[in-house]
VMD Tcl script that draws the C-alpha trace (Angstrom):
set ca {
  {22.97 48.40 -24.09}
  {24.09 45.26 -26.17}
  {27.36 43.74 -27.40}
  {28.37 44.21 -30.81}
  {28.18 41.21 -33.22}
  {30.62 39.20 -33.17}
  {30.96 39.44 -29.41}
  {30.08 37.20 -26.99}
  {29.76 36.83 -22.74}
  {30.19 33.52 -21.56}
  {29.51 33.58 -17.74}
  {31.68 31.32 -15.25}
  {30.29 31.36 -12.05}
  {30.52 34.61 -10.56}
  {33.06 36.25 -13.14}
  {33.05 36.05 -17.53}
  {34.67 35.83 -20.39}
  {34.09 38.37 -23.75}
  {35.33 36.94 -26.99}
  {35.75 39.30 -29.59}
  {35.19 36.92 -32.94}
  {36.80 39.36 -35.22}
  {40.16 39.90 -33.31}
  {40.66 36.10 -31.09}
  {40.97 38.76 -28.18}
  {39.37 37.20 -24.70}
  {38.63 39.76 -21.94}
  {38.38 38.61 -18.33}
  {35.78 40.00 -16.02}
  {35.85 40.11 -12.67}
  {32.71 39.24 -10.85}
  {32.03 43.11 -10.28}
  {32.35 43.90 -13.59}
  {30.57 40.34 -14.80}
  {27.94 41.92 -12.40}
  {27.60 45.18 -13.76}
  {27.70 44.00 -17.56}
  {24.86 41.72 -16.88}
  {23.11 44.59 -15.24}
  {23.74 46.82 -18.34}
  {22.54 44.35 -21.20}
  {19.60 43.46 -19.23}
  {18.97 47.07 -19.84}
  {19.17 48.23 -16.96}
  {20.77 51.89 -16.71}
  {24.14 52.85 -14.89}
  {22.75 53.83 -11.86}
  {20.92 50.86 -11.42}
  {23.89 48.81 -12.43}
  {25.79 50.67 -9.55}
  {22.70 49.74 -6.87}
  {23.11 45.91 -7.86}
  {27.22 46.45 -7.52}
  {26.64 47.92 -3.89}
  {24.05 45.33 -3.03}
  {26.45 42.57 -3.63}
  {29.71 44.78 -2.48}
  {28.82 47.43 -0.23}
  {32.07 48.34 0.11}
  {31.84 49.92 -3.82}
  {28.80 51.99 -2.70}
  {30.81 55.75 -2.64}
  {32.39 54.91 -5.85}
  {30.01 52.63 -7.96}
  {28.20 54.81 -10.00}
  {31.60 56.81 -11.00}
  {33.55 53.55 -11.35}
  {30.81 52.39 -13.85}
  {31.16 55.58 -15.53}
  {34.66 55.13 -16.13}
  {35.07 52.36 -17.55}
  {31.96 53.14 -20.22}
  {33.69 56.54 -20.89}
  {36.86 54.80 -20.90}
  {35.59 52.69 -24.27}
  {35.21 55.76 -26.26}
  {37.19 57.57 -28.66}
  {39.52 60.43 -27.34}
  {37.80 63.22 -28.81}
  {34.57 61.94 -27.56}
  {36.53 61.20 -23.78}
  {37.79 64.89 -24.14}
  {33.98 66.36 -24.84}
  {32.36 63.84 -22.21}
  {35.02 65.63 -19.04}
  {34.62 68.86 -20.40}
  {31.30 69.02 -19.97}
  {31.33 67.02 -16.83}
  {33.96 69.71 -15.01}
  {31.13 72.99 -15.49}
  {30.48 74.28 -12.50}
  {33.31 72.36 -10.54}
  {35.45 74.56 -8.52}
  {39.23 73.64 -8.55}
  {40.03 70.18 -6.75}
  {42.85 70.70 -3.63}
  {45.51 67.82 -3.46}
  {43.64 66.69 -0.98}
  {39.97 66.49 -2.18}
  {42.31 64.39 -5.41}
  {44.24 62.37 -3.73}
  {40.92 61.22 -1.58}
  {39.15 60.16 -4.80}
  {41.66 58.33 -6.36}
  {42.71 56.36 -3.12}
  {38.44 55.91 -2.74}
  {38.70 54.52 -6.64}
  {41.78 52.28 -6.25}
  {39.98 50.93 -2.95}
  {37.10 49.28 -4.53}
  {37.98 48.58 -8.11}
  {40.74 46.09 -9.39}
  {41.03 47.37 -12.73}
  {41.70 50.81 -11.52}
  {44.41 49.82 -8.43}
  {46.45 47.83 -11.27}
  {47.20 49.27 -14.66}
  {43.95 50.89 -15.37}
  {44.67 54.33 -15.57}
  {42.19 56.01 -18.07}
  {39.45 54.16 -16.16}
  {41.19 54.71 -12.94}
  {41.44 59.03 -13.52}
  {38.13 59.19 -15.24}
  {36.56 58.13 -12.09}
  {38.89 60.03 -9.72}
  {37.81 62.98 -11.74}
  {34.16 61.76 -11.66}
  {33.85 61.09 -7.99}
  {35.90 64.78 -7.20}
  {33.04 66.09 -9.46}
  {30.36 64.51 -7.60}
  {31.74 66.05 -4.45}
  {31.37 69.70 -6.30}
  {35.21 69.62 -7.44}
  {37.27 68.92 -10.53}
  {40.77 68.04 -10.91}
  {43.16 68.60 -13.73}
  {42.97 65.28 -16.10}
  {45.69 64.85 -18.09}
  {46.31 62.22 -21.10}
  {50.26 61.71 -22.31}
  {52.33 59.35 -24.46}
  {56.19 58.89 -24.02}
  {58.30 57.67 -26.72}
  {60.94 55.65 -25.39}
  {59.49 53.01 -24.67}
  {56.47 54.15 -25.87}
  {53.38 54.45 -23.59}
  {50.24 56.13 -23.34}
  {49.16 57.24 -19.90}
  {46.06 58.98 -17.84}
  {46.33 60.77 -14.61}
  {44.87 63.65 -12.49}
  {46.79 66.43 -11.21}
  {45.76 68.88 -8.02}
  {47.19 72.60 -7.69}
  {49.64 72.05 -10.58}
  {50.93 68.67 -9.16}
  {50.00 65.25 -10.36}
  {48.42 63.09 -7.93}
  {50.34 59.95 -6.73}
  {52.02 59.26 -9.98}
  {55.33 57.97 -10.47}
  {57.73 60.49 -11.83}
  {57.60 59.38 -15.51}
  {58.02 62.27 -17.94}
  {54.87 62.01 -20.43}
  {54.37 64.43 -23.50}
  {50.70 65.52 -22.58}
  {48.19 65.27 -25.06}
  {44.57 65.84 -22.79}
  {44.26 68.61 -20.22}
  {40.75 69.12 -18.77}
  {41.55 71.81 -16.17}
  {38.68 73.31 -13.96}
  {36.64 75.99 -15.61}
  {38.93 79.16 -15.94}
  {36.16 81.52 -13.94}
  {35.83 79.20 -11.06}
  {39.23 78.81 -10.61}
  {40.18 80.22 -6.87}
}
mol new
graphics top color blue
foreach p $ca { graphics top sphere $p radius 0.5 }
foreach p [lrange $ca 0 end-1] q [lrange $ca 1 end] { graphics top cylinder $p $q radius 0.2 }
display resetview
């Protein structure tokens, strides 16, 4: 993996800052994100980056791979996200509300970006963590107009999992495989 031309990484102690020279935008990376990015830039694969993270932050163990994969998938355009998640769900049984909630709670317990405003990586990581256990929730993305906003979340048993009651027009749905539904 490499940064695209015009993007620079500046380590500052355990954290780091990314600067996109084309747009002038800065992105601050916490210690975990900086460690994972340095590992990926050093040529390590996703699994090795997860092991690097777990060595430094043992609490991240169960969710590290799903969290890293989710952050990388979240960088893709929507059509590619749909394709990756559609492929990931294959062979999984539908997640129960308890399985989906447990996965979502595990993700937000160890990832600051997923615990905050990071709905896209949070929902992807929770879905992937369910998948690692053999199940798949319904993954959704949607928009609202007034005020404009976009959101991504998971559902199980026909209901959003631990989400506020804002209404979004659903634009993408990745439900469990129909032939495997209970």
